mmJSON file of the N, C-alpha and C atoms, coordinates in Angstrom:
{"data_MODEL":{"atom_site":{
"group_PDB":["ATOM","ATOM","ATOM","ATOM","ATOM","ATOM","ATOM","ATOM","ATOM","ATOM","ATOM","ATOM","ATOM","ATOM","ATOM","ATOM","ATOM","ATOM","ATOM","ATOM","ATOM","ATOM","ATOM","ATOM","ATOM","ATOM","ATOM","ATOM","ATOM","ATOM","ATOM","ATOM","ATOM","ATOM","ATOM","ATOM","ATOM","ATOM","ATOM","ATOM","ATOM","ATOM","ATOM","ATOM","ATOM","ATOM","ATOM","ATOM","ATOM","ATOM","ATOM","ATOM","ATOM","ATOM","ATOM","ATOM","ATOM","ATOM","ATOM","ATOM","ATOM","ATOM","ATOM","ATOM","ATOM","ATOM","ATOM","ATOM","ATOM","ATOM","ATOM","ATOM","ATOM","ATOM","ATOM","ATOM","ATOM","ATOM","ATOM","ATOM","ATOM","ATOM","ATOM","ATOM","ATOM","ATOM","ATOM","ATOM","ATOM","ATOM","ATOM","ATOM","ATOM","ATOM","ATOM","ATOM","ATOM","ATOM","ATOM","ATOM","ATOM","ATOM","ATOM","ATOM","ATOM","ATOM","ATOM","ATOM","ATOM","ATOM","ATOM","ATOM","ATOM","ATOM","ATOM","ATOM","ATOM","ATOM","ATOM","ATOM","ATOM","ATOM","ATOM","ATOM","ATOM","ATOM","ATOM","ATOM","ATOM","ATOM","ATOM","ATOM","ATOM","ATOM","ATOM","ATOM","ATOM","ATOM","ATOM","ATOM","ATOM","ATOM","ATOM","ATOM","ATOM","ATOM","ATOM","ATOM","ATOM","ATOM","ATOM","ATOM","ATOM","ATOM","ATOM","ATOM","ATOM","ATOM","ATOM","ATOM","ATOM","ATOM","ATOM","ATOM","ATOM","ATOM","ATOM","ATOM","ATOM","ATOM","ATOM","ATOM","ATOM","ATOM","ATOM","ATOM","ATOM","ATOM","ATOM","ATOM","ATOM","ATOM","ATOM","ATOM","ATOM","ATOM","ATOM","ATOM","ATOM","ATOM","ATOM","ATOM","ATOM","ATOM","ATOM"],
"id":[1,2,3,4,5,6,7,8,9,10,11,12,13,14,15,16,17,18,19,20,21,22,23,24,25,26,27,28,29,30,31,32,33,34,35,36,37,38,39,40,41,42,43,44,45,46,47,48,49,50,51,52,53,54,55,56,57,58,59,60,61,62,63,64,65,66,67,68,69,70,71,72,73,74,75,76,77,78,79,80,81,82,83,84,85,86,87,88,89,90,91,92,93,94,95,96,97,98,99,100,101,102,103,104,105,106,107,108,109,110,111,112,113,114,115,116,117,118,119,120,121,122,123,124,125,126,127,128,129,130,131,132,133,134,135,136,137,138,139,140,141,142,143,144,145,146,147,148,149,150,151,152,153,154,155,156,157,158,159,160,161,162,163,164,165,166,167,168,169,170,171,172,173,174,175,176,177,178,179,180,181,182,183,184,185,186,187,188,189,190,191,192,193,194,195],
"type_symbol":["N","C","C","N","C","C","N","C","C","N","C","C","N","C","C","N","C","C","N","C","C","N","C","C","N","C","C","N","C","C","N","C","C","N","C","C","N","C","C","N","C","C","N","C","C","N","C","C","N","C","C","N","C","C","N","C","C","N","C","C","N","C","C","N","C","C","N","C","C","N","C","C","N","C","C","N","C","C","N","C","C","N","C","C","N","C","C","N","C","C","N","C","C","N","C","C","N","C","C","N","C","C","N","C","C","N","C","C","N","C","C","N","C","C","N","C","C","N","C","C","N","C","C","N","C","C","N","C","C","N","C","C","N","C","C","N","C","C","N","C","C","N","C","C","N","C","C","N","C","C","N","C","C","N","C","C","N","C","C","N","C","C","N","C","C","N","C","C","N","C","C","N","C","C","N","C","C","N","C","C","N","C","C","N","C","C","N","C","C","N","C","C","N","C","C"],
"label_atom_id":["N","CA","C","N","CA","C","N","CA","C","N","CA","C","N","CA","C","N","CA","C","N","CA","C","N","CA","C","N","CA","C","N","CA","C","N","CA","C","N","CA","C","N","CA","C","N","CA","C","N","CA","C","N","CA","C","N","CA","C","N","CA","C","N","CA","C","N","CA","C","N","CA","C","N","CA","C","N","CA","C","N","CA","C","N","CA","C","N","CA","C","N","CA","C","N","CA","C","N","CA","C","N","CA","C","N","CA","C","N","CA","C","N","CA","C","N","CA","C","N","CA","C","N","CA","C","N","CA","C","N","CA","C","N","CA","C","N","CA","C","N","CA","C","N","CA","C","N","CA","C","N","CA","C","N","CA","C","N","CA","C","N","CA","C","N","CA","C","N","CA","C","N","CA","C","N","CA","C","N","CA","C","N","CA","C","N","CA","C","N","CA","C","N","CA","C","N","CA","C","N","CA","C","N","CA","C","N","CA","C","N","CA","C","N","CA","C","N","CA","C","N","CA","C","N","CA","C"],
"label_alt_id":[null,null,null,null,null,null,null,null,null,null,null,null,null,null,null,null,null,null,null,null,null,null,null,null,null,null,null,null,null,null,null,null,null,null,null,null,null,null,null,null,null,null,null,null,null,null,null,null,null,null,null,null,null,null,null,null,null,null,null,null,null,null,null,null,null,null,null,null,null,null,null,null,null,null,null,null,null,null,null,null,null,null,null,null,null,null,null,null,null,null,null,null,null,null,null,null,null,null,null,null,null,null,null,null,null,null,null,null,null,null,null,null,null,null,null,null,null,null,null,null,null,null,null,null,null,null,null,null,null,null,null,null,null,null,null,null,null,null,null,null,null,null,null,null,null,null,null,null,null,null,null,null,null,null,null,null,null,null,null,null,null,null,null,null,null,null,null,null,null,null,null,null,null,null,null,null,null,null,null,null,null,null,null,null,null,null,null,null,null,null,null,null,null,null,null],
"label_comp_id":["MET","MET","MET","ASN","ASN","ASN","ASP","ASP","ASP","GLU","GLU","GLU","GLU","GLU","GLU","THR","THR","THR","LEU","LEU","LEU","THR","THR","THR","CYS","CYS","CYS","PRO","PRO","PRO","THR","THR","THR","CYS","CYS","CYS","GLY","GLY","GLY","SER","SER","SER","ALA","ALA","ALA","ALA","ALA","ALA","VAL","VAL","VAL","THR","THR","THR","VAL","VAL","VAL","THR","THR","THR","ALA","ALA","ALA","GLU","GLU","GLU","GLN","GLN","GLN","MET","MET","MET","PHE","PHE","PHE","MET","MET","MET","ALA","ALA","ALA","ASN","ASN","ASN","THR","THR","THR","GLY","GLY","GLY","GLU","GLU","GLU","HIS","HIS","HIS","TYR","TYR","TYR","CYS","CYS","CYS","HIS","HIS","HIS","SER","SER","SER","VAL","VAL","VAL","LYS","LYS","LYS","VAL","VAL","VAL","GLN","GLN","GLN","ASP","ASP","ASP","ASP","ASP","ASP","ASP","ASP","ASP","ALA","ALA","ALA","GLN","GLN","GLN","ALA","ALA","ALA","SER","SER","SER","CYS","CYS","CYS","LEU","LEU","LEU","GLY","GLY","GLY","CYS","CYS","CYS","GLN","GLN","GLN","TRP","TRP","TRP","ARG","ARG","ARG","GLY","GLY","GLY","HIS","HIS","HIS","ARG","ARG","ARG","VAL","VAL","VAL","GLN","GLN","GLN","LEU","LEU","LEU","LYS","LYS","LYS","VAL","VAL","VAL","THR","THR","THR","VAL","VAL","VAL","LYS","LYS","LYS"],
"label_asym_id":["A","A","A","A","A","A","A","A","A","A","A","A","A","A","A","A","A","A","A","A","A","A","A","A","A","A","A","A","A","A","A","A","A","A","A","A","A","A","A","A","A","A","A","A","A","A","A","A","A","A","A","A","A","A","A","A","A","A","A","A","A","A","A","A","A","A","A","A","A","A","A","A","A","A","A","A","A","A","A","A","A","A","A","A","A","A","A","A","A","A","A","A","A","A","A","A","A","A","A","A","A","A","A","A","A","A","A","A","A","A","A","A","A","A","A","A","A","A","A","A","A","A","A","A","A","A","A","A","A","A","A","A","A","A","A","A","A","A","A","A","A","A","A","A","A","A","A","A","A","A","A","A","A","A","A","A","A","A","A","A","A","A","A","A","A","A","A","A","A","A","A","A","A","A","A","A","A","A","A","A","A","A","A","A","A","A","A","A","A","A","A","A","A","A","A"],
"label_entity_id":["1","1","1","1","1","1","1","1","1","1","1","1","1","1","1","1","1","1","1","1","1","1","1","1","1","1","1","1","1","1","1","1","1","1","1","1","1","1","1","1","1","1","1","1","1","1","1","1","1","1","1","1","1","1","1","1","1","1","1","1","1","1","1","1","1","1","1","1","1","1","1","1","1","1","1","1","1","1","1","1","1","1","1","1","1","1","1","1","1","1","1","1","1","1","1","1","1","1","1","1","1","1","1","1","1","1","1","1","1","1","1","1","1","1","1","1","1","1","1","1","1","1","1","1","1","1","1","1","1","1","1","1","1","1","1","1","1","1","1","1","1","1","1","1","1","1","1","1","1","1","1","1","1","1","1","1","1","1","1","1","1","1","1","1","1","1","1","1","1","1","1","1","1","1","1","1","1","1","1","1","1","1","1","1","1","1","1","1","1","1","1","1","1","1","1"],
"label_seq_id":[1,1,1,2,2,2,3,3,3,4,4,4,5,5,5,6,6,6,7,7,7,8,8,8,9,9,9,10,10,10,11,11,11,12,12,12,13,13,13,14,14,14,15,15,15,16,16,16,17,17,17,18,18,18,19,19,19,20,20,20,21,21,21,22,22,22,23,23,23,24,24,24,25,25,25,26,26,26,27,27,27,28,28,28,29,29,29,30,30,30,31,31,31,32,32,32,33,33,33,34,34,34,35,35,35,36,36,36,37,37,37,38,38,38,39,39,39,40,40,40,41,41,41,42,42,42,43,43,43,44,44,44,45,45,45,46,46,46,47,47,47,48,48,48,49,49,49,50,50,50,51,51,51,52,52,52,53,53,53,54,54,54,55,55,55,56,56,56,57,57,57,58,58,58,59,59,59,60,60,60,61,61,61,62,62,62,63,63,63,64,64,64,65,65,65],
"pdbx_PDB_ins_code":[null,null,null,null,null,null,null,null,null,null,null,null,null,null,null,null,null,null,null,null,null,null,null,null,null,null,null,null,null,null,null,null,null,null,null,null,null,null,null,null,null,null,null,null,null,null,null,null,null,null,null,null,null,null,null,null,null,null,null,null,null,null,null,null,null,null,null,null,null,null,null,null,null,null,null,null,null,null,null,null,null,null,null,null,null,null,null,null,null,null,null,null,null,null,null,null,null,null,null,null,null,null,null,null,null,null,null,null,null,null,null,null,null,null,null,null,null,null,null,null,null,null,null,null,null,null,null,null,null,null,null,null,null,null,null,null,null,null,null,null,null,null,null,null,null,null,null,null,null,null,null,null,null,null,null,null,null,null,null,null,null,null,null,null,null,null,null,null,null,null,null,null,null,null,null,null,null,null,null,null,null,null,null,null,null,null,null,null,null,null,null,null,null,null,null],
"Cartn_x":[-3.115,-4.698,-5.122,-6.242,-7.156,-8.425,-9.332,-10.506,-11.364,-11.408,-12.425,-11.755,-10.684,-9.952,-10.217,-10.523,-10.252,-9.873,-8.833,-8.133,-8.814,-8.937,-9.758,-8.953,-9.375,-8.72,-8.944,-7.65,-7.732,-8.556,-8.564,-9.212,-10.98,-11.116,-12.7,-13.277,-12.568,-13.137,-13.256,-13.133,-13.28,-12.341,-13.07,-12.343,-11.554,-11.834,-11.32,-9.872,-9.083,-7.35,-6.878,-5.451,-4.363,-2.936,-2.335,-0.782,0.12,1.162,2.285,3.307,3.824,4.761,5.793,7.092,8.494,9.473,10.087,10.806,12.114,13.222,14.562,15.056,15.692,16.369,17.411,18.486,19.587,19.524,20.274,19.998,20.727,21.601,22.216,21.765,21.471,20.809,19.394,18.773,17.106,16.84,18.102,18.001,17.186,16.201,15.741,16.556,16.626,17.801,16.743,15.659,14.984,13.586,12.764,11.588,11.962,11.957,12.428,11.4,10.025,8.983,7.795,7.37,6.254,4.744,3.607,2.461,2.091,2.496,2.287,3.277,4.329,5.264,4.609,4.691,4.384,4.514,5.95,6.169,5.886,4.871,4.542,3.822,3.515,2.889,1.582,0.75,-1.037,-1.514,-2.816,-3.65,-5.261,-5.895,-7.368,-7.849,-8.654,-9.57,-10.361,-11.281,-12.244,-11.745,-11.171,-10.649,-8.924,-8.256,-7.198,-6.166,-6.56,-5.385,-4.201,-3.201,-1.875,-1.063,-0.286,0.426,1.081,1.047,1.682,0.719,1.248,0.111,-0.027,1.067,0.927,-0.083,-0.442,-1.313,-2.892,-3.131,-4.27,-5.086,-6.38,-6.989,-7.627,-7.575,-7.97,-9.106,-10.113,-11.803,-12.093,-12.537,-12.753,-14.516,-14.875,-16.019,-16.889],
"Cartn_y":[12.248,11.984,12.553,12.717,13.296,12.621,13.071,12.227,12.378,13.368,13.667,12.595,12.067,11.028,9.755,8.865,7.364,6.93,5.922,5.268,3.942,3.714,2.741,1.822,0.948,-0.143,0.4,0.446,1.191,0.311,-1.088,-2.06,-2.296,-2.149,-2.618,-1.354,-0.376,0.744,0.234,-0.878,-1.054,-0.285,0.04,0.746,-0.367,-1.63,-2.612,-3.141,-1.847,-2.183,-2.027,-2.615,-2.9,-2.207,-1.895,-1.442,-2.492,-2.594,-3.274,-2.546,-2.735,-1.928,-3.016,-2.769,-3.64,-2.999,-3.859,-3.751,-4.526,-4.035,-4.888,-5.062,-6.444,-6.928,-7.408,-7.529,-7.9,-9.486,-10.029,-11.408,-12.383,-11.81,-12.683,-12.463,-11.07,-10.672,-10.489,-10.394,-10.101,-8.613,-7.895,-6.525,-5.77,-4.815,-4.063,-3.07,-3.173,-2.21,-0.771,-1.105,0.27,-0.282,0.929,0.582,1.037,0.031,0.156,0.891,0.211,0.748,1.183,2.396,2.672,2.787,2.414,2.488,3.675,4.832,5.909,6.208,5.663,5.481,5.062,5.927,5.392,4.19,3.717,2.22,1.024,1.388,0.307,-0.468,-2.129,-2.842,-2.659,-2.671,-2.436,-3.762,-4.215,-5.016,-4.718,-5.356,-5.191,-6.58,-6.405,-7.663,-8.062,-6.972,-7.443,-8.224,-7.788,-8.48,-8.975,-9.021,-9.394,-8.711,-7.738,-6.669,-6.424,-6.248,-6.318,-5.249,-4.233,-3.263,-2.367,-0.979,-0.16,1.11,1.571,2.499,3.714,4.251,5.241,5.043,3.707,3.274,3.502,3.411,3.415,4.868,4.662,6.228,6.758,8.019,8.82,9.413,8.7,9.384,10.416,11.438,12.526,12.185,12.323,11.994,13.382],
"Cartn_z":[1.746,1.8,3.108,3.195,4.119,4.394,5.142,5.179,4.379,3.589,2.236,1.073,1.115,-0.075,0.45,-0.656,-0.341,-1.585,-1.379,-2.199,-2.64,-3.89,-4.895,-5.67,-6.16,-7.001,-8.444,-9.291,-10.462,-11.458,-10.998,-11.931,-11.722,-10.485,-10.089,-9.374,-8.8,-8.158,-6.768,-6.275,-4.958,-4.017,-2.818,-1.528,-0.688,-0.885,-0.109,-0.838,-0.508,-0.975,0.114,0.2,0.93,0.467,1.411,1.177,2.069,1.764,2.532,3.01,4.067,4.778,4.74,4.465,4.451,5.553,6.578,7.354,7.066,7.28,7.59,8.755,8.948,10.088,9.61,10.735,10.532,10.656,9.669,9.383,10.618,10.999,12.261,13.798,13.899,15.288,15.363,14.345,14.291,14.855,14.881,15.478,14.038,14.601,13.46,12.78,11.263,10.726,10.404,9.576,8.967,8.591,8.262,7.414,5.945,5.213,3.727,3.088,3.418,2.516,3.479,3.843,4.509,3.724,4.438,3.662,2.94,3.291,2.447,1.533,1.02,0.035,-1.207,-2.418,-3.648,-4.303,-3.988,-4.296,-3.361,-2.26,-1.365,-2.39,-2.078,-2.963,-2.526,-3.292,-3.417,-3.733,-3.243,-3.585,-3.743,-4.266,-4.059,-3.628,-2.45,-1.926,-2.921,-3.574,-4.431,-5.727,-6.234,-7.726,-7.782,-6.424,-7.015,-7.421,-7.866,-8.495,-7.809,-8.354,-7.582,-8.125,-7.638,-8.147,-7.165,-7.156,-6.346,-5.73,-4.413,-4.093,-4.989,-5.894,-6.801,-7.664,-8.071,-9.124,-8.53,-7.243,-6.808,-7.099,-7.188,-7.885,-6.178,-6.349,-5.316,-5.41,-4.907,-4.842,-3.896,-4.381,-3.226,-2.868,-1.771,-1.111,-1.349],
"occupancy":[1.0,1.0,1.0,1.0,1.0,1.0,1.0,1.0,1.0,1.0,1.0,1.0,1.0,1.0,1.0,1.0,1.0,1.0,1.0,1.0,1.0,1.0,1.0,1.0,1.0,1.0,1.0,1.0,1.0,1.0,1.0,1.0,1.0,1.0,1.0,1.0,1.0,1.0,1.0,1.0,1.0,1.0,1.0,1.0,1.0,1.0,1.0,1.0,1.0,1.0,1.0,1.0,1.0,1.0,1.0,1.0,1.0,1.0,1.0,1.0,1.0,1.0,1.0,1.0,1.0,1.0,1.0,1.0,1.0,1.0,1.0,1.0,1.0,1.0,1.0,1.0,1.0,1.0,1.0,1.0,1.0,1.0,1.0,1.0,1.0,1.0,1.0,1.0,1.0,1.0,1.0,1.0,1.0,1.0,1.0,1.0,1.0,1.0,1.0,1.0,1.0,1.0,1.0,1.0,1.0,1.0,1.0,1.0,1.0,1.0,1.0,1.0,1.0,1.0,1.0,1.0,1.0,1.0,1.0,1.0,1.0,1.0,1.0,1.0,1.0,1.0,1.0,1.0,1.0,1.0,1.0,1.0,1.0,1.0,1.0,1.0,1.0,1.0,1.0,1.0,1.0,1.0,1.0,1.0,1.0,1.0,1.0,1.0,1.0,1.0,1.0,1.0,1.0,1.0,1.0,1.0,1.0,1.0,1.0,1.0,1.0,1.0,1.0,1.0,1.0,1.0,1.0,1.0,1.0,1.0,1.0,1.0,1.0,1.0,1.0,1.0,1.0,1.0,1.0,1.0,1.0,1.0,1.0,1.0,1.0,1.0,1.0,1.0,1.0,1.0,1.0,1.0,1.0,1.0,1.0],
"B_iso_or_equiv":[0.0,0.0,0.0,0.0,0.0,0.0,0.0,0.0,0.0,0.0,0.0,0.0,0.0,0.0,0.0,0.0,0.0,0.0,0.0,0.0,0.0,0.0,0.0,0.0,0.0,0.0,0.0,0.0,0.0,0.0,0.0,0.0,0.0,0.0,0.0,0.0,0.0,0.0,0.0,0.0,0.0,0.0,0.0,0.0,0.0,0.0,0.0,0.0,0.0,0.0,0.0,0.0,0.0,0.0,0.0,0.0,0.0,0.0,0.0,0.0,0.0,0.0,0.0,0.0,0.0,0.0,0.0,0.0,0.0,0.0,0.0,0.0,0.0,0.0,0.0,0.0,0.0,0.0,0.0,0.0,0.0,0.0,0.0,0.0,0.0,0.0,0.0,0.0,0.0,0.0,0.0,0.0,0.0,0.0,0.0,0.0,0.0,0.0,0.0,0.0,0.0,0.0,0.0,0.0,0.0,0.0,0.0,0.0,0.0,0.0,0.0,0.0,0.0,0.0,0.0,0.0,0.0,0.0,0.0,0.0,0.0,0.0,0.0,0.0,0.0,0.0,0.0,0.0,0.0,0.0,0.0,0.0,0.0,0.0,0.0,0.0,0.0,0.0,0.0,0.0,0.0,0.0,0.0,0.0,0.0,0.0,0.0,0.0,0.0,0.0,0.0,0.0,0.0,0.0,0.0,0.0,0.0,0.0,0.0,0.0,0.0,0.0,0.0,0.0,0.0,0.0,0.0,0.0,0.0,0.0,0.0,0.0,0.0,0.0,0.0,0.0,0.0,0.0,0.0,0.0,0.0,0.0,0.0,0.0,0.0,0.0,0.0,0.0,0.0,0.0,0.0,0.0,0.0,0.0,0.0],
"pdbx_formal_charge":[null,null,null,null,null,null,null,null,null,null,null,null,null,null,null,null,null,null,null,null,null,null,null,null,null,null,null,null,null,null,null,null,null,null,null,null,null,null,null,null,null,null,null,null,null,null,null,null,null,null,null,null,null,null,null,null,null,null,null,null,null,null,null,null,null,null,null,null,null,null,null,null,null,null,null,null,null,null,null,null,null,null,null,null,null,null,null,null,null,null,null,null,null,null,null,null,null,null,null,null,null,null,null,null,null,null,null,null,null,null,null,null,null,null,null,null,null,null,null,null,null,null,null,null,null,null,null,null,null,null,null,null,null,null,null,null,null,null,null,null,null,null,null,null,null,null,null,null,null,null,null,null,null,null,null,null,null,null,null,null,null,null,null,null,null,null,null,null,null,null,null,null,null,null,null,null,null,null,null,null,null,null,null,null,null,null,null,null,null,null,null,null,null,null,null],
"auth_seq_id":[1,1,1,2,2,2,3,3,3,4,4,4,5,5,5,6,6,6,7,7,7,8,8,8,9,9,9,10,10,10,11,11,11,12,12,12,13,13,13,14,14,14,15,15,15,16,16,16,17,17,17,18,18,18,19,19,19,20,20,20,21,21,21,22,22,22,23,23,23,24,24,24,25,25,25,26,26,26,27,27,27,28,28,28,29,29,29,30,30,30,31,31,31,32,32,32,33,33,33,34,34,34,35,35,35,36,36,36,37,37,37,38,38,38,39,39,39,40,40,40,41,41,41,42,42,42,43,43,43,44,44,44,45,45,45,46,46,46,47,47,47,48,48,48,49,49,49,50,50,50,51,51,51,52,52,52,53,53,53,54,54,54,55,55,55,56,56,56,57,57,57,58,58,58,59,59,59,60,60,60,61,61,61,62,62,62,63,63,63,64,64,64,65,65,65],
"auth_comp_id":["MET","MET","MET","ASN","ASN","ASN","ASP","ASP","ASP","GLU","GLU","GLU","GLU","GLU","GLU","THR","THR","THR","LEU","LEU","LEU","THR","THR","THR","CYS","CYS","CYS","PRO","PRO","PRO","THR","THR","THR","CYS","CYS","CYS","GLY","GLY","GLY","SER","SER","SER","ALA","ALA","ALA","ALA","ALA","ALA","VAL","VAL","VAL","THR","THR","THR","VAL","VAL","VAL","THR","THR","THR","ALA","ALA","ALA","GLU","GLU","GLU","GLN","GLN","GLN","MET","MET","MET","PHE","PHE","PHE","MET","MET","MET","ALA","ALA","ALA","ASN","ASN","ASN","THR","THR","THR","GLY","GLY","GLY","GLU","GLU","GLU","HIS","HIS","HIS","TYR","TYR","TYR","CYS","CYS","CYS","HIS","HIS","HIS","SER","SER","SER","VAL","VAL","VAL","LYS","LYS","LYS","VAL","VAL","VAL","GLN","GLN","GLN","ASP","ASP","ASP","ASP","ASP","ASP","ASP","ASP","ASP","ALA","ALA","ALA","GLN","GLN","GLN","ALA","ALA","ALA","SER","SER","SER","CYS","CYS","CYS","LEU","LEU","LEU","GLY","GLY","GLY","CYS","CYS","CYS","GLN","GLN","GLN","TRP","TRP","TRP","ARG","ARG","ARG","GLY","GLY","GLY","HIS","HIS","HIS","ARG","ARG","ARG","VAL","VAL","VAL","GLN","GLN","GLN","LEU","LEU","LEU","LYS","LYS","LYS","VAL","VAL","VAL","THR","THR","THR","VAL","VAL","VAL","LYS","LYS","LYS"],
"auth_asym_id":["A","A","A","A","A","A","A","A","A","A","A","A","A","A","A","A","A","A","A","A","A","A","A","A","A","A","A","A","A","A","A","A","A","A","A","A","A","A","A","A","A","A","A","A","A","A","A","A","A","A","A","A","A","A","A","A","A","A","A","A","A","A","A","A","A","A","A","A","A","A","A","A","A","A","A","A","A","A","A","A","A","A","A","A","A","A","A","A","A","A","A","A","A","A","A","A","A","A","A","A","A","A","A","A","A","A","A","A","A","A","A","A","A","A","A","A","A","A","A","A","A","A","A","A","A","A","A","A","A","A","A","A","A","A","A","A","A","A","A","A","A","A","A","A","A","A","A","A","A","A","A","A","A","A","A","A","A","A","A","A","A","A","A","A","A","A","A","A","A","A","A","A","A","A","A","A","A","A","A","A","A","A","A","A","A","A","A","A","A","A","A","A","A","A","A"],
"auth_atom_id":["N","CA","C","N","CA","C","N","CA","C","N","CA","C","N","CA","C","N","CA","C","N","CA","C","N","CA","C","N","CA","C","N","CA","C","N","CA","C","N","CA","C","N","CA","C","N","CA","C","N","CA","C","N","CA","C","N","CA","C","N","CA","C","N","CA","C","N","CA","C","N","CA","C","N","CA","C","N","CA","C","N","CA","C","N","CA","C","N","CA","C","N","CA","C","N","CA","C","N","CA","C","N","CA","C","N","CA","C","N","CA","C","N","CA","C","N","CA","C","N","CA","C","N","CA","C","N","CA","C","N","CA","C","N","CA","C","N","CA","C","N","CA","C","N","CA","C","N","CA","C","N","CA","C","N","CA","C","N","CA","C","N","CA","C","N","CA","C","N","CA","C","N","CA","C","N","CA","C","N","CA","C","N","CA","C","N","CA","C","N","CA","C","N","CA","C","N","CA","C","N","CA","C","N","CA","C","N","CA","C","N","CA","C","N","CA","C","N","CA","C","N","CA","C","N","CA","C"],
"pdbx_PDB_model_num":[1,1,1,1,1,1,1,1,1,1,1,1,1,1,1,1,1,1,1,1,1,1,1,1,1,1,1,1,1,1,1,1,1,1,1,1,1,1,1,1,1,1,1,1,1,1,1,1,1,1,1,1,1,1,1,1,1,1,1,1,1,1,1,1,1,1,1,1,1,1,1,1,1,1,1,1,1,1,1,1,1,1,1,1,1,1,1,1,1,1,1,1,1,1,1,1,1,1,1,1,1,1,1,1,1,1,1,1,1,1,1,1,1,1,1,1,1,1,1,1,1,1,1,1,1,1,1,1,1,1,1,1,1,1,1,1,1,1,1,1,1,1,1,1,1,1,1,1,1,1,1,1,1,1,1,1,1,1,1,1,1,1,1,1,1,1,1,1,1,1,1,1,1,1,1,1,1,1,1,1,1,1,1,1,1,1,1,1,1,1,1,1,1,1,1]
}}}
């Protein structure tokens, strides 16, 4: 993605969308293990603040300015 592109909701078209990063930590020590899902990954959880749609980043529509 670049400055000319905007991710939008596939349902309502809103640009008020979020993606979730996931990290893993060791259960017994709390030590950081890895970033299991990054915000740029296609399988990152995504949601729309406008219509409450939920899905994955790969489902977001790319709108060119």
